[in-house]
C-alpha positions in Angstrom: 25.5 3.5 -6.9 22.3 5.0 -5.5 22.6 8.4 -7.4 21.5 6.7 -10.6 18.4 5.3 -8.9 17.0 8.6 -7.6 14.9 9.3 -10.7 11.1 9.5 -10.7 10.9 5.9 -12.0 12.5 4.4 -8.8 10.2 6.0 -6.2 8.0 3.8 -4.1 4.4 4.6 -4.7 1.2 3.7 -2.9 -2.4 4.3 -3.7 -5.6 3.7 -1.7 -8.6 2.2 -3.5 -12.0 2.9 -2.1 -15.2 0.9 -2.8 -18.6 0.6 -1.3 -17.2 -2.3 0.9 -14.3 -0.3 2.2 -10.7 0.7 1.3 -7.4 -1.1 0.7 -3.9 0.4 0.1 -1.5 -1.1 -2.5 2.2 -0.3 -3.0 4.1 -0.4 -6.2 6.5 -3.2 -7.1 9.9 -2.8 -5.5 12.8 -2.1 -7.9 15.8 -4.4 -7.8 17.8 -1.6 -6.1 15.1 -1.3 -3.4 15.2 -5.0 -2.8 19.0 -4.9 -2.5 18.8 -2.1 0.1 16.2 -4.0 2.1 18.3 -7.2 1.9 21.4 -5.3 3.0 19.5 -4.0 6.0 18.0 -7.5 6.7 14.5 -6.1 6.4 11.6 -8.0 4.9 9.8 -6.6 1.9 6.6 -4.7 2.9 3.3 -6.3 2.0 1.9 -5.4 -1.4 -1.6 -4.9 -0.1 -2.2 -3.5 3.4 -4.5 -1.2 5.5 -7.7 -3.0 4.8 -10.6 -0.9 6.2 -14.1 -2.2 5.8 -16.9 0.4 5.9 -18.4 0.4 9.4 -22.0 -0.9 9.5 -24.5 1.8 10.2 -27.3 1.3 12.7 -30.6 0.6 11.1 -32.6 3.7 10.2 -36.2 4.4 11.1 -37.4 2.8 7.9 -36.2 -0.6 9.2 -38.7 -0.6 12.0 
């Protein structure tokens, strides 16, 4: 059953987007086979968006004085 699902098209992917406000990580959609495995293991689906990291605020520079 799973041997047919091991092609490149069935891999879970994630990418991190970076912007001036911070970063966020997004995962790919789960395939039906991946959903079936998670269901059989009684595990919840992982969140689609996660790892929100805002850019830390820098202390004011000398020009702010």
